[in-house]
ZASE-199417 format. One record per residue: z, x, y of N, C-alpha, C in turn. Coordinates in steps of 0.001 Angstrom, whole numbers, plus 500000, padded with zeros to 6 digits. Each point is the difference from the previous one (the first is absolute). Layout:
// ZASE-199417
ZXYZXYZXY/...
***
This chain:
// ZASE-199417
625073833279129902500922501056499641500146500976501165/501209500267500349500210500950501084499994501415499448/499945500911500916499964501409499603501277500414499282/501133499494500430501277500385499379500098499493498558/499564498784499739500061499500498619499014500745499118/498857500363500560499030500779499237500570501368499642/500642500655500950500604501306499732501151499893499004/500759498921500050501087499805499039499447499824498597/498885499274499866499380499829498689499449501318499472/499418500792500871499472501304499595501139500912499553/501099499974500729501151500830499634500553499579498646/500063498707499740500480499509498712499077500459498873/498701499953500241499043500457498994500144501482499710/500177500791501053500180501439499807501294500316499257/501044499253500269501258500266499297499874499645498523/499309498920499685499773499662498590499143501064499320/498970500437500694499118501026499447500753501306499771/500818500408500956500764501244499864501004499950498869/500689498871499860500951499863498899499318500026498645/498846499341499908499265499985498733499453501383499662/499492500704500983499503501361499765501139500915499572/501148499883500648501151500833499627500462499737498580/500074498729499616500422499665498640498982500499498978/498729499851500316498959500460499077499986501508499836/500130500716501092500023501464499915501228500501499250/501119499318500156501201500388499253499782499820498505/499367498906499614499735499764498579499004501015499449/498975500309500771499017500994499556500653501374499874/500806500372500976500686501293499950500944500116498818/500697498908499690500895500021498842499211500143498710/498875499322499916499169500119498802499490501417499797/499553500614501068499523501383499910501149500937499643/501155499797500632501153500863499725500484499899498566/500077498789499482500453499825498620498967500556499028/498724499889500344498963500610499168500132501511499945/500301500612501139500190501450500031501245500423499218/501045499180500070501212500291499226499691499960498510/499282498965499579499636499885498587499107501144499547/499043500382500847499109501111499671500782501295499803/500920500260500925500805501217499889500899499991498779/500541498824499670500872499914498828499215500229498718/498813499421499912499182500190498795499598501463499852/499615500634501101499642501419499934501202500859499613/501172499658500519501204500770499673500396499827498546/499896498780499494500335499760498595498998500696499091/498726500046500404499001500710499197500285501501499982/500523500520501094500296501425500084501293500356499279/501005499105500050501310500250499392500464498752499257/499526499784498794500357498770499278501491499881499684/500690501108499885501427499931499655500848499460501154/499489500012501204500739499487501158499541498599500396/499391499284499079499400498710500354501038498966500429/501186500014499393501020499015500386500480500211501436/500225501253500374500428500293501372498898499671501006/498775500342499658498874499729500896499815498501500169/500095499262498910499825498545500060501088499351500863/501232500459499846501094499435500797499792500274501490/499602501220500332499736500331501406498815499216500547/498984499783499160498831499246500433500376498559500330/500790499375499149500394498606500223500860499881501254/500910500935500200500857499970501185499184500171501285/499088500942499996499173500231501183499082498817500275/499428499420498953499140498826500177500793498825500556/501240499861499582500836498915500525500278500201501487/500225501239500424500209500265501425498749499668500812/498843500402499499498745499709500701499778498498500075/500247499307498911499811498551499971500976499298500940/501220500505500100500976499401500913499584500131501450/499501501156500380499538500197501376498790499116500279/499102499891499029498820499152500179500391498534500114/500955499566499213500452498613500081500610499719501371/500779500933500507500575499844501338498901499895501053/498972500829499894498913499978500981499199498706499916/499758499505498792499265498743499844500806498845500578/501293499976499742500841498925500546500037500079501527/500079501202500550499989500147501459498673499513500583/498896500305499331498702499515500463499886498497499924/500489499420498919499952498546499868500910499317501012/501144500595500276500869499435501032499336500060501374/499257501054500254499279500091501270498939498912500097/499368499686498880498983498943499998500647498637500170/501075499745499280500592498666500001500820499713501256/500569501026500609500837499785501177499165499757501251/498832500588500053499163499880501209499459498605500198/
***
């Protein structure tokens, strides 16, 4: 094995590792974010039960935005892994 092929293999390994770490961190961040959204919604509904429908609608919309960004980040990470 020459030095250039060894360096190319190392670079490929690092790119796979970086893409996997990015996808994993995006999923973890989305999970934490959606958990915080749910926590805030439950606390708000406990404080103001008459506004539960409005709070629930806002919670679902915000969670969908967070999930969409996380899905985009996971797909970008997987594309980085598969393209390299």
